[in-house]
C-alpha positions, 0 to 999 in steps of 0.5 A: 500500500502506497502512503498517501499525503493528506493535510491537517490544521495544526494551530494556524498552519496547514501541515502535510502528513503521510498516513501509514497503515491507517495509524501513523502520521508523520510530517510529509516531505522528502524521503531520504536515507538516514546515515549513522553519522547524522542520527543523534540521541538528543537535540543538543548534540545535533545542534552542536554538530550543525554549529561545527559544520557551519563554523568549518564553512566560515560562519562566524561564532558571533552569529550565534550570540542570540541563540538560546544554545549560545552558552552551551556552545561556548562551554562545549567548544572550550572542551572539544573544539577550542580552536573555534573560540579564537 
């Protein structure tokens, strides 16, 4: 059975969903294969990895000052990647 796309109203937004086996509803979007290196146990680990990727591409750490994760980023950078604090 091919999953079908439906739409629901959630707050003030219309959200596309996929119905699987008449039970599970998941956000609809591009289907992709997960790799072991992009699956994280918690959101903070994923956020930190994304920060490191962006810093490697040349984004400035100062761009993250308004992030609610900024203190966490600084503390973790001190321990794991101090080269980005220069």
